[in-house]
Steps between C-alpha positions, in 0.01 A plus 500: 500500500261639760435147627872441537532829703218396733639156555856623560368762739306236700813284513701803617251552784558147615877559464468811713325309788732205460815720503374677815474167692840390364655825620367444848626144512842603367553738788399230740751241392813701417772584754358775730806725442437478121130570550588806705732621227227457240242690708748778561578520129129514385366697798261259658366142493185623316713660236684165440168311475369756250824483296470119492139512398557767236797322342296178484204676342715662238676186406168308489339759277783520253546121485131444477437755225794379283415134579141547381645640175737206467241224554293633210797384288552164672318185579438611860175595663428728799210283603298213377181352638557330833502127440523214745807323369731809472376615847602160646835539325551843643417394857718182473791711366455735794484213748819329387690838440434603858608156620815513287599840647439407862630138480827603321560780745435270795706203395770668288559874529433530871824305565700757320304830543332655795150531363341618822201273466552298820262720680264563201189688580234616250544857384204675343717746303717221353179311415331791323817602327537145372144492370502834335857583410609135441181380344418798287798737456762234445284326242425820320880587491644158426233320300280764336779741418835302494382170363295661227793729411736200469244325265475811282876544490563135394219517248582831335877523523629144513245292305379799290140387535223747437234294679517306823265222384769285357754529793631171624453396861877543568458874453243511776699265723805723461305808602364311798837385622662838440231690677498251791876546547439877494222444758751325728757781446253767585474354853871545563469871622247400765702186584813712560308691769529182705819334380836609360502418129672174426485217250267302717264795545489549124432129446218507753335805340521351148387157602220569743349775289608377147328161525161634603558777245519237222162360596342845529646573150336173369166610645535838332575342164231238513218668691558871546656741751205466742588142564865585562396780742268262684761226532770739626267663752375158629863393529543761771180376672626145513843604607404737778188342630589126465864406429688748707293432813534128446877499456584782740227446778 
């Protein structure tokens, strides 16, 4: 139990820092009038950043602690020894996930939505938020907590299994797909800061986040959470340092 507390606290610290950077970036991209209203409501920009960081830390700690309890009852691992082949898989998944997001936005969604990427410039807060909040916090919330919870629910309440060892692959694949769809849906609040909610916006969020989420889930299932975190974080590196500058130079 003490180990779980220490790990979840360490994850929460990362969540705090990542949430802080996300808060800064959110105020930068939303409508200035809306930003002024938010600052007025909370008292100052610093107060908003602190609220964003604290909320992220609390969510990460709770999801991390419960997720660590859940994985003791599932097939999943927090970390396994770094191995060459899974590392290559993680990097390749990141490479093509980033390409999928930028390519699809450029050739499909940019014709129907004003994505604001025509004058893309690198933003350090967006980058650090993507690495820490996207790479760590979202994986803790969606894979460690939600995906493990779905496995336990199916195992205990639907299949009535006492042990996870005899679960069929379809159970894990179901959890992977369900958590990936949730992963996409969780991006809708941030998306609606830039666009009015519509069917196309929902499809974009589910597609461009859900497909990479499936592969992050496969990494979690087969190799451990650390590989999913690595792949998710590297996706932001490829996207912001390579693909976005190439497509929107």
